[in-house]
N, C-alpha and C positions, 0 to 999 in steps of 0.2 A: 694291661688292658684297662685298669682303673684310671690311668692317666688320660685316657681318651674320653672318659665319661663326661667331664665338664664340657668338652668341645661339642660332643653329640647333644648334650642337654641344651647347651646354648643355641645350637642350630634349631632344635625343636622349638624353643621359646621364640626365636626370631621368625620361624615359619608361622607360628600362631599369630604373631603380631601383624604379619603382612598378609595373612589369609584374607581372601575377598569376603566382604560382608554382603549379605543379601540386600539389594537395593529395593526400596519400596516404590510402587508405581501409583501415581495419583491420577484420578479420573473424576471429572465433574460433568454433571448434566446441566448445561447452561440454559436450555430452553426446551419446552415440551409443547408441541402443536397437536391438539386433540380436536378432531372434527366429528360431528354427528350428521348423519344423512337420513332424513325421514321420508324420502321420496316414495318408498314402497309401503309406507304406513298410511292407510286410508282411515280417516276418522270422520265421524258424522259432523255435519256443519256446526261450527261454533263449539264443539265439544272440547277442543284444545289439547287432545292427547299428543304428547311430543316427548322425544328423548333428548335431553340436554346434557352437554358435557363441558368440562373445564380442565385444562391441563396446568400443572405447576411444576417448577423445578424442585427436585428433592435435595439439591446440593451436590456434595461430592463424597468420595471415599478413597482411602489409601489401601491398596492391595499389598499384602506383605509377601505373598508367594503364589506360585501357580496353583490353581484350584480354590483360591480364596474367593468368597462370594459376598455380594452386597445386595440386600433386599430393601425395597423402598416403595413408597407410594408416589404416584406420578400424576394423578388426576382423580376426578370423581364424575359419576353419572347421576342424573336425576330424571325421573319419569313424571311428567305432568299428567294427571288423571284425565280420562276422556272415554268416549264410546267408540269402539272399534267397528268399522263398517266393512272391512275388506282384509287386505293383506296384513299379516301380523309381524312383518319383518322391517327392521331398520338396520343401519350399519354405522360402524365407528372406525375411524382411522387415527393413528398416532405416529408422530415422527419426533425423534430425539435429536437434539444438537449437543455435541460433546466438546469439552475442552480437556486435552488437545483435540483438534478437529479429527473426526472419524471418517473412515471410508468403509463401505460394505452395507450390510443390512441394519439400518438404524431406525426402522419403523415397521409397522404391521397394520393389518386391517382385521376387522371382526364383524360378525353378523349378530345382531341382537334379535332375539325372538321373544315375543310378548305372550304372557299368559292371559287367557280370557275367561271370565266367569259371567255367564248370562249377558254377553256383549260388553261387559265392563272391563276396561283396561286395568289389570290387577298387578302385573309384575312381569318379570322376564328373566332371561339368561343370556349370556354372551360367551362366544367362543372365538378365540383368535385364530387366524389362518395358519400361523406357524405351529399351532397345537393340533392340527388335523392329522389324521393318519397318513404317513408317508411324506409329510411336509419337511422341507429342509429347515434346520435350526437357523436362528438369526445370529450370524457371525459378523463381527466388524473389527477393524484395527484402529487403534488410536495411539499416537506416540510410538513407543517401542514395545507395544504389547498387543495381543489379540484376545478378544473377549467374546462371550456368548450372552445374548440377551434373551431372557425368558419372561413372557407375560402370562399372568395368571388368568384363567377363565373365571367367569362368574357363574356359580351354579343357580343363582336365583336372587332377585332383589324385588323390593316392593315399591309400589307407587307412593309418592310423597316422601320417600326417604332417600337421601343421597348415599351412594355407595362408593367406597374407595377403589381405585384401580391400582394394582400392585404388580411389581416385577422384580426380577433378580438378574444381576450381572455377575458373571463368573470370569475370572482371568484364566484363560487357557494356557498362555505362554507369554514369555517376555524375554527381551535381550538387554543385558546390562550394558549401558553406554558409558564411555569414559567421562569421568567427572560427575556421574549421577549418584555417587555414594559407594560404588564398588571399589575395591582396591584397599587403600589404607583407611577404611571406615572402622566402625566399632566392631571388634571381633564377635563372632557368633559364640554361643555357649560352648560348643565343642572346641573352638579355638582357645577360649579361656582355659579350659581344662588342660589342653596340651601345653599351653604356656606355663601354667602353674606347676605341672609335673616337671617341666624342663627346669624351671628355677629351683624347684625342690630338689631335683637330682644334683644340680650344681652346688646348692648349699650343703647337702649331705656329704658329697665328695670332699668338699673343703674341710668339713668337720673331721672326717676320717683322716685327712692329711695332717691336721694339727695334732690329733691324738698320736699318730705314728711318729711324728717329730718329737713329741714330748717323752715317749718311752724309748727313744733311740739312745 
């Protein structure tokens, strides 16, 4: 039986070397379009109250495995002070462009509600449509992976101060493609352990053979 040990150990080491390595998945946000709409916000003449927004690209991220998440800032909002004379609502919309190109839900809309103190425009809050009760999550596909996009609500912000808009992208699933690093890539830790055990068994068996030959 001992004579078969080197062969079995060698097979184990070879399996470890050829075991598929987890391929990383890269995703970049190439552009962010952020629009604000103040059509429902009624201000007294020349008071200037307004919700302004600006989007910016947060760059990219390399996802290592399913369930991996990337949190980022993608824009900012700023409230210009003024006197409210009517409706206290405005709206915001955002759309993301991805590299590789994505299909699915890559944008969302939100309603901003302002706080009023004695008629003065003092601050507000914002809630994205996808975060409403019963709303479907934002799911999109890009390259060989599927992702979920989550945008964070704003509980409150103040006039005269810019506030960051934040979000999170989670990789739900992916498919390893030929040539993307799977196959003869760098072995994973479990593969290294199997390979070392295989080589160790080969070396131990060879030492036992030399000892048996020496005492014969």
